[in-house]
Short mmCIF file of the C-alpha atoms (twelve columns), coordinates in Angstrom:
data_MODEL
# 
_entry.id   MODEL 
# 
loop_
_atom_site.group_PDB 
_atom_site.id 
_atom_site.type_symbol 
_atom_site.label_atom_id 
_atom_site.label_alt_id 
_atom_site.label_comp_id 
_atom_site.label_asym_id 
_atom_site.label_seq_id 
_atom_site.Cartn_x 
_atom_site.Cartn_y 
_atom_site.Cartn_z 
_atom_site.pdbx_PDB_model_num 
ATOM 1   C CA . MET A 1   113.264 87.451  95.543  1 
ATOM 2   C CA . PHE A 2   112.743 87.625  91.577  1 
ATOM 3   C CA . THR A 3   111.915 84.233  91.234  1 
ATOM 4   C CA . ILE A 4   109.060 84.591  93.815  1 
ATOM 5   C CA . LEU A 5   108.081 87.966  91.936  1 
ATOM 6   C CA . ASN A 6   108.012 86.208  88.755  1 
ATOM 7   C CA . GLU A 7   105.664 83.627  90.103  1 
ATOM 8   C CA . LEU A 8   103.351 86.058  91.764  1 
ATOM 9   C CA . LYS A 9   103.043 87.812  88.080  1 
ATOM 10  C CA . ARG A 10  102.470 84.273  86.236  1 
ATOM 11  C CA . SER A 11  99.825  83.565  88.837  1 
ATOM 12  C CA . TRP A 12  98.028  86.861  89.471  1 
ATOM 13  C CA . LYS A 13  95.050  86.130  87.240  1 
ATOM 14  C CA . VAL A 14  94.411  82.965  89.122  1 
ATOM 15  C CA . VAL A 15  94.860  84.465  92.610  1 
ATOM 16  C CA . ILE A 16  92.103  87.115  91.561  1 
ATOM 17  C CA . ARG A 17  89.752  84.524  90.437  1 
ATOM 18  C CA . ILE A 18  90.235  82.043  93.365  1 
ATOM 19  C CA . ALA A 19  89.943  85.344  95.809  1 
ATOM 20  C CA . LYS A 20  86.721  85.981  94.147  1 
ATOM 21  C CA . TYR A 21  85.328  82.552  94.393  1 
ATOM 22  C CA . ASN A 22  86.443  82.459  98.044  1 
ATOM 23  C CA . ASN A 23  84.394  85.367  98.989  1 
ATOM 24  C CA . GLN A 24  81.278  84.137  97.177  1 
ATOM 25  C CA . GLN A 25  81.433  80.612  99.108  1 
ATOM 26  C CA . MET A 26  82.465  82.110  102.541 1 
ATOM 27  C CA . TYR A 27  78.797  82.602  103.850 1 
ATOM 28  C CA . ARG A 28  76.711  81.210  100.948 1 
ATOM 29  C CA . ARG A 29  74.666  78.967  103.131 1 
ATOM 30  C CA . ASN A 30  73.828  81.669  105.570 1 
ATOM 31  C CA . TYR A 31  70.463  83.679  105.224 1 
ATOM 32  C CA . LEU A 32  72.226  86.746  106.238 1 
ATOM 33  C CA . GLY A 33  75.120  86.050  103.683 1 
ATOM 34  C CA . GLU A 34  77.829  88.785  103.705 1 
ATOM 35  C CA . PHE A 35  76.443  90.692  106.618 1 
ATOM 36  C CA . TRP A 36  78.378  88.071  109.108 1 
ATOM 37  C CA . GLN A 37  81.797  89.581  107.486 1 
ATOM 38  C CA . PHE A 38  81.190  92.567  109.084 1 
ATOM 39  C CA . ALA A 39  79.293  92.244  112.023 1 
ATOM 40  C CA . ASP A 40  82.221  90.965  114.408 1 
ATOM 41  C CA . PRO A 41  84.075  94.223  113.561 1 
ATOM 42  C CA . LEU A 42  81.096  96.412  113.717 1 
ATOM 43  C CA . LEU A 43  80.526  95.051  117.291 1 
ATOM 44  C CA . GLN A 44  84.198  95.618  118.609 1 
ATOM 45  C CA . ILE A 45  84.312  99.157  117.016 1 
ATOM 46  C CA . GLY A 46  81.221  99.930  119.004 1 
ATOM 47  C CA . ILE A 47  82.222  98.455  122.186 1 
ATOM 48  C CA . MET A 48  85.822  100.379 121.960 1 
ATOM 49  C CA . VAL A 49  83.930  103.700 121.064 1 
ATOM 50  C CA . LEU A 50  81.780  102.999 124.119 1 
ATOM 51  C CA . MET A 51  84.538  102.103 126.405 1 
ATOM 52  C CA . PHE A 52  87.067  104.902 125.066 1 
ATOM 53  C CA . ALA A 53  85.754  107.681 123.139 1 
ATOM 54  C CA . VAL A 54  82.238  107.985 125.104 1 
ATOM 55  C CA . ARG A 55  83.641  107.383 128.406 1 
ATOM 56  C CA . THR A 56  86.966  109.238 128.525 1 
ATOM 57  C CA . GLY A 57  85.254  112.238 126.873 1 
ATOM 58  C CA . ALA A 58  86.855  114.863 123.910 1 
ATOM 59  C CA . ASP A 59  90.699  114.780 123.302 1 
ATOM 60  C CA . GLU A 60  91.557  118.225 122.080 1 
ATOM 61  C CA . SER A 61  95.142  117.627 121.852 1 
ATOM 62  C CA . ASN A 62  94.922  115.456 119.072 1 
ATOM 63  C CA . ALA A 63  95.414  117.647 116.266 1 
ATOM 64  C CA . GLN A 64  94.260  115.001 113.436 1 
ATOM 65  C CA . ALA A 65  91.052  114.376 115.127 1 
ATOM 66  C CA . PRO A 66  89.945  116.541 117.969 1 
ATOM 67  C CA . GLY A 67  86.881  116.253 120.097 1 
ATOM 68  C CA . ILE A 68  84.724  113.129 120.587 1 
ATOM 69  C CA . GLY A 69  83.835  112.911 117.089 1 
ATOM 70  C CA . GLY A 70  87.410  113.171 115.796 1 
ATOM 71  C CA . PHE A 71  88.435  110.564 118.606 1 
ATOM 72  C CA . ILE A 72  85.905  108.192 117.179 1 
ATOM 73  C CA . ILE A 73  86.833  108.393 113.555 1 
ATOM 74  C CA . TRP A 74  90.694  108.139 114.531 1 
ATOM 75  C CA . MET A 75  90.036  104.978 116.702 1 
ATOM 76  C CA . ALA A 76  87.762  103.611 113.681 1 
ATOM 77  C CA . LEU A 77  90.036  103.976 111.195 1 
ATOM 78  C CA . GLY A 78  92.602  102.288 113.038 1 
ATOM 79  C CA . MET A 79  90.671  99.388  114.176 1 
ATOM 80  C CA . VAL A 80  89.398  98.740  110.389 1 
ATOM 81  C CA . THR A 81  93.051  98.971  109.067 1 
ATOM 82  C CA . TYR A 82  94.133  96.632  112.073 1 
ATOM 83  C CA . PHE A 83  91.473  94.187  111.664 1 
ATOM 84  C CA . PHE A 84  92.143  93.453  107.936 1 
ATOM 85  C CA . MET A 85  95.550  93.046  108.734 1 
ATOM 86  C CA . GLN A 86  95.166  90.737  111.612 1 
ATOM 87  C CA . SER A 87  92.551  88.818  109.734 1 
ATOM 88  C CA . ALA A 88  95.218  88.755  106.355 1 
ATOM 89  C CA . MET A 89  98.242  87.879  108.828 1 
ATOM 90  C CA . THR A 90  96.567  84.864  110.339 1 
ATOM 91  C CA . LYS A 91  95.045  83.339  107.437 1 
ATOM 92  C CA . SER A 92  97.706  83.493  105.040 1 
ATOM 93  C CA . ALA A 93  99.947  81.957  107.826 1 
ATOM 94  C CA . LYS A 94  97.854  78.725  107.416 1 
ATOM 95  C CA . SER A 95  97.306  79.437  103.882 1 
ATOM 96  C CA . ILE A 96  99.555  76.762  102.518 1 
ATOM 97  C CA . GLN A 97  98.653  74.088  105.394 1 
ATOM 98  C CA . SER A 98  95.021  74.099  104.320 1 
ATOM 99  C CA . GLN A 99  95.161  74.686  100.735 1 
ATOM 100 C CA . TYR A 100 98.400  72.755  99.675  1 
ATOM 101 C CA . LYS A 101 96.583  69.472  98.858  1 
ATOM 102 C CA . LEU A 102 94.131  71.124  96.516  1 
ATOM 103 C CA . LEU A 103 96.358  73.765  94.720  1 
ATOM 104 C CA . SER A 104 99.417  71.535  94.542  1 
ATOM 105 C CA . LYS A 105 97.366  69.372  91.786  1 
ATOM 106 C CA . MET A 106 96.984  72.355  89.691  1 
ATOM 107 C CA . GLN A 107 99.624  74.391  87.511  1 
ATOM 108 C CA . PHE A 108 99.872  77.062  90.346  1 
ATOM 109 C CA . ASP A 109 102.761 78.645  91.926  1 
ATOM 110 C CA . LEU A 110 102.747 77.775  96.021  1 
ATOM 111 C CA . SER A 111 104.349 81.336  96.319  1 
ATOM 112 C CA . ALA A 112 100.912 82.723  95.576  1 
ATOM 113 C CA . ILE A 113 98.517  80.619  97.890  1 
ATOM 114 C CA . PRO A 114 99.361  83.134  100.862 1 
ATOM 115 C CA . LEU A 115 98.517  86.032  98.585  1 
ATOM 116 C CA . ILE A 116 95.333  84.784  97.758  1 
ATOM 117 C CA . GLU A 117 94.030  85.150  101.711 1 
ATOM 118 C CA . ILE A 118 95.217  88.887  101.471 1 
ATOM 119 C CA . ILE A 119 93.475  89.507  98.020  1 
ATOM 120 C CA . THR A 120 90.260  87.781  99.597  1 
ATOM 121 C CA . GLU A 121 90.282  89.886  102.468 1 
ATOM 122 C CA . LEU A 122 90.488  92.982  100.725 1 
ATOM 123 C CA . ARG A 123 86.598  92.902  99.803  1 
ATOM 124 C CA . ARG A 124 85.665  93.257  103.436 1 
ATOM 125 C CA . TYR A 125 88.291  95.715  104.309 1 
ATOM 126 C CA . PHE A 126 87.304  98.223  101.077 1 
ATOM 127 C CA . THR A 127 83.374  97.771  102.096 1 
ATOM 128 C CA . MET A 128 84.115  99.007  105.792 1 
ATOM 129 C CA . MET A 129 86.329  101.708 104.557 1 
ATOM 130 C CA . ILE A 130 83.926  103.072 102.232 1 
ATOM 131 C CA . LEU A 131 80.569  102.535 104.383 1 
ATOM 132 C CA . ILE A 132 82.246  103.381 107.955 1 
ATOM 133 C CA . ILE A 133 85.218  105.422 107.710 1 
ATOM 134 C CA . LEU A 134 84.312  107.742 104.737 1 
ATOM 135 C CA . GLY A 135 80.930  108.048 105.900 1 
ATOM 136 C CA . ILE A 136 82.080  109.342 109.291 1 
ATOM 137 C CA . ILE A 137 84.876  111.506 107.815 1 
ATOM 138 C CA . PHE A 138 82.518  113.126 105.323 1 
ATOM 139 C CA . TYR A 139 80.217  113.505 108.241 1 
ATOM 140 C CA . MET A 140 82.783  115.228 110.145 1 
ATOM 141 C CA . GLY A 141 83.065  118.106 107.314 1 
ATOM 142 C CA . ILE A 142 86.596  116.500 106.290 1 
ATOM 143 C CA . TRP A 143 86.559  116.192 102.267 1 
ATOM 144 C CA . PRO A 144 88.945  114.549 99.943  1 
ATOM 145 C CA . SER A 145 91.956  116.700 98.957  1 
ATOM 146 C CA . ILE A 146 95.412  116.252 97.131  1 
ATOM 147 C CA . TRP A 147 96.757  114.569 99.897  1 
ATOM 148 C CA . TRP A 148 94.488  111.658 99.842  1 
ATOM 149 C CA . LEU A 149 96.280  110.236 96.858  1 
ATOM 150 C CA . GLN A 150 99.003  109.419 99.404  1 
ATOM 151 C CA . TYR A 151 96.417  106.349 100.634 1 
ATOM 152 C CA . ILE A 152 97.900  104.545 97.597  1 
ATOM 153 C CA . TYR A 153 101.455 104.742 98.901  1 
ATOM 154 C CA . TYR A 154 100.388 103.309 102.122 1 
ATOM 155 C CA . PHE A 155 98.078  100.708 100.780 1 
ATOM 156 C CA . VAL A 156 100.864 99.300  98.547  1 
ATOM 157 C CA . ALA A 157 103.194 99.525  101.822 1 
ATOM 158 C CA . MET A 158 100.565 97.637  103.632 1 
ATOM 159 C CA . ILE A 159 100.205 94.823  100.877 1 
ATOM 160 C CA . SER A 160 103.970 94.449  100.493 1 
ATOM 161 C CA . PHE A 161 104.547 93.906  104.315 1 
ATOM 162 C CA . LEU A 162 101.663 91.563  104.478 1 
ATOM 163 C CA . TYR A 163 102.645 89.166  101.658 1 
ATOM 164 C CA . ALA A 164 106.751 89.506  102.705 1 
ATOM 165 C CA . LEU A 165 105.676 88.407  106.259 1 
ATOM 166 C CA . SER A 166 102.971 85.614  104.988 1 
ATOM 167 C CA . LEU A 167 106.071 83.945  103.081 1 
ATOM 168 C CA . ILE A 168 107.721 83.515  106.339 1 
ATOM 169 C CA . THR A 169 104.562 82.492  108.614 1 
ATOM 170 C CA . SER A 170 103.324 80.101  106.156 1 
ATOM 171 C CA . THR A 171 106.311 78.368  105.613 1 
ATOM 172 C CA . ILE A 172 107.138 78.025  109.349 1 
ATOM 173 C CA . THR A 173 103.757 76.957  110.313 1 
ATOM 174 C CA . VAL A 174 104.069 74.010  107.723 1 
ATOM 175 C CA . MET A 175 107.353 73.089  109.371 1 
ATOM 176 C CA . VAL A 176 105.968 73.759  113.094 1 
ATOM 177 C CA . PRO A 177 102.442 73.763  113.567 1 
ATOM 178 C CA . ASP A 178 102.781 74.743  117.144 1 
ATOM 179 C CA . PHE A 179 104.265 78.269  115.654 1 
ATOM 180 C CA . TYR A 180 100.535 79.452  114.357 1 
ATOM 181 C CA . ASN A 181 98.930  79.325  117.815 1 
ATOM 182 C CA . ALA A 182 101.644 81.386  119.020 1 
ATOM 183 C CA . TYR A 183 101.916 83.371  116.455 1 
ATOM 184 C CA . SER A 184 97.798  84.073  116.682 1 
ATOM 185 C CA . ALA A 185 98.051  84.875  120.124 1 
ATOM 186 C CA . ILE A 186 100.707 87.658  119.657 1 
ATOM 187 C CA . LEU A 187 98.335  89.103  116.740 1 
ATOM 188 C CA . ARG A 188 95.551  89.529  119.374 1 
ATOM 189 C CA . VAL A 189 97.571  91.452  121.788 1 
ATOM 190 C CA . GLY A 190 98.981  93.577  118.636 1 
ATOM 191 C CA . MET A 191 96.052  96.072  118.766 1 
ATOM 192 C CA . TRP A 192 97.129  97.439  122.127 1 
ATOM 193 C CA . VAL A 193 100.783 98.189  120.922 1 
ATOM 194 C CA . SER A 194 100.263 99.458  117.342 1 
ATOM 195 C CA . GLY A 195 98.525  102.564 118.491 1 
ATOM 196 C CA . VAL A 196 95.223  101.494 117.529 1 
ATOM 197 C CA . ILE A 197 93.149  102.350 120.712 1 
ATOM 198 C CA . ILE A 198 95.110  104.924 122.316 1 
ATOM 199 C CA . THR A 199 98.088  106.991 121.097 1 
ATOM 200 C CA . ILE A 200 101.357 105.837 121.858 1 
ATOM 201 C CA . ASP A 201 103.275 109.193 121.405 1 
ATOM 202 C CA . SER A 202 104.636 110.366 124.895 1 
ATOM 203 C CA . PRO A 203 103.087 111.424 126.889 1 
ATOM 204 C CA . PRO A 204 101.407 109.048 128.240 1 
ATOM 205 C CA . PHE A 205 103.924 106.635 127.201 1 
ATOM 206 C CA . PRO A 206 107.964 107.466 128.484 1 
ATOM 207 C CA . GLU A 207 109.735 108.553 125.284 1 
ATOM 208 C CA . THR A 208 112.128 105.651 125.449 1 
ATOM 209 C CA . ILE A 209 109.009 103.116 125.326 1 
ATOM 210 C CA . SER A 210 107.085 105.177 122.617 1 
ATOM 211 C CA . ASN A 211 110.151 105.259 120.410 1 
ATOM 212 C CA . ILE A 212 110.293 101.304 120.603 1 
ATOM 213 C CA . LEU A 213 106.524 100.917 119.881 1 
ATOM 214 C CA . LYS A 214 106.833 102.943 116.658 1 
ATOM 215 C CA . LEU A 215 109.489 100.580 115.132 1 
ATOM 216 C CA . ASN A 216 106.188 98.443  114.802 1 
ATOM 217 C CA . PRO A 217 105.422 98.085  111.103 1 
ATOM 218 C CA . LEU A 218 101.586 97.926  111.890 1 
ATOM 219 C CA . TYR A 219 102.044 101.188 113.906 1 
ATOM 220 C CA . TYR A 220 103.673 102.904 110.778 1 
ATOM 221 C CA . LEU A 221 100.672 101.770 108.431 1 
ATOM 222 C CA . ILE A 222 97.920  102.607 110.731 1 
ATOM 223 C CA . GLN A 223 99.619  106.318 111.659 1 
ATOM 224 C CA . GLY A 224 100.343 106.598 107.882 1 
ATOM 225 C CA . PHE A 225 96.303  106.311 106.899 1 
ATOM 226 C CA . ARG A 226 95.502  108.600 109.616 1 
ATOM 227 C CA . ASP A 227 98.251  110.971 108.513 1 
ATOM 228 C CA . THR A 228 96.497  110.833 105.244 1 
ATOM 229 C CA . LEU A 229 92.730  110.955 105.669 1 
ATOM 230 C CA . LEU A 230 92.279  112.999 108.699 1 
ATOM 231 C CA . LEU A 231 92.728  116.661 109.706 1 
ATOM 232 C CA . ASN A 232 96.322  118.026 109.186 1 
ATOM 233 C CA . PRO A 233 97.741  115.659 106.907 1 
ATOM 234 C CA . VAL A 234 101.319 114.589 107.005 1 
ATOM 235 C CA . LEU A 235 103.459 113.548 104.232 1 
ATOM 236 C CA . PHE A 236 105.050 110.216 104.581 1 
ATOM 237 C CA . TRP A 237 108.738 111.510 103.648 1 
ATOM 238 C CA . GLU A 238 108.645 113.713 106.611 1 
ATOM 239 C CA . HIS A 239 108.784 110.301 108.682 1 
ATOM 240 C CA . THR A 240 112.136 109.681 107.278 1 
ATOM 241 C CA . THR A 241 113.771 107.495 109.820 1 
ATOM 242 C CA . LEU A 242 110.280 105.311 110.343 1 
ATOM 243 C CA . THR A 243 110.170 104.825 106.754 1 
ATOM 244 C CA . LEU A 244 113.245 103.765 105.981 1 
ATOM 245 C CA . ILE A 245 113.220 101.418 108.936 1 
ATOM 246 C CA . PHE A 246 109.686 99.874  107.629 1 
ATOM 247 C CA . TRP A 247 110.947 99.378  104.401 1 
ATOM 248 C CA . GLY A 248 114.151 97.710  105.427 1 
ATOM 249 C CA . VAL A 249 112.392 95.290  107.738 1 
ATOM 250 C CA . THR A 250 109.786 94.751  104.836 1 
ATOM 251 C CA . LEU A 251 112.684 93.902  102.577 1 
ATOM 252 C CA . ILE A 252 114.343 91.566  104.996 1 
ATOM 253 C CA . LEU A 253 111.038 90.030  105.438 1 
ATOM 254 C CA . PHE A 254 110.829 89.116  101.765 1 
ATOM 255 C CA . ILE A 255 114.414 88.045  101.457 1 
ATOM 256 C CA . VAL A 256 114.026 85.483  104.245 1 
ATOM 257 C CA . GLY A 257 110.611 84.503  103.229 1 
ATOM 258 C CA . ALA A 258 111.649 83.795  99.660  1 
ATOM 259 C CA . SER A 259 114.683 82.050  100.849 1 
ATOM 260 C CA . LEU A 260 112.625 79.876  103.345 1 
ATOM 261 C CA . HIS A 261 109.942 79.260  100.868 1 
ATOM 262 C CA . LEU A 262 111.940 78.109  97.865  1 
ATOM 263 C CA . ARG A 263 114.210 75.992  100.342 1 
ATOM 264 C CA . PHE A 264 111.537 73.943  101.705 1 
ATOM 265 C CA . ARG A 265 108.629 73.877  99.551  1 
ATOM 266 C CA . LYS A 266 109.453 70.344  98.033  1 
ATOM 267 C CA . LYS A 267 109.121 69.013  101.492 1 
ATOM 268 C CA . PHE A 268 105.730 70.327  101.963 1 
ATOM 269 C CA . MET A 269 103.858 67.306  100.885 1 
ATOM 270 C CA . ASP A 270 105.669 65.473  103.758 1 
ATOM 271 C CA . PHE A 271 104.733 67.589  106.296 1 
ATOM 272 C CA . VAL A 272 101.135 68.637  105.592 1 
# 
């Protein structure tokens, strides 16, 4: 673990430069440029709002976001967060396989490669958070408060979880390429079991199923951002059990990921 952390510290400036370059090159040849980074998420959010929020009507039982307007921002915040995590997880899982030959020729720590993809996705994430989420939040009459500082905690938790997971998935993808296809399929389903579109509190789910679904780290993060930015904020230490489980899972993922990465990275060239 400490070896990986030292490598990240040593490579941090290079990671930022490569991520900035990736953003500049991604849609450089398109006439509409960076618009395409947001077109797909905006389209999906619009469809989900039409199918669920408008069609089902107001949900006055949701204390964080009552009414149709509240349901829209509740859903949009969850979708923006999930789209970022899904994109970061899929791209970081294939990062070593796709960039190893290029970056291995540089004095660059391979453990930092998955982090590049996560940092690259942050630009789109922050843009959508500022333009879409904060815009709707202010329109609803919700204004910044001291509770919004909790956003920093959940953001750090999100990046920590994504990187810990990426160490495992990026290593396994190099060793077993078929893993990536199964992993991508699972993430496409993940939106429906992470509380993004519909609440997983019971009711409507049976209490046992609801409690199992809440163990999902993605649910913890998505609900945490809602607890921070929407009405009736909830402090993270009020979810003591879920917080301990989340950080326990993240720590285990990091330990396993660091061990796998350091054990097999000398063999990456053979598999790539």
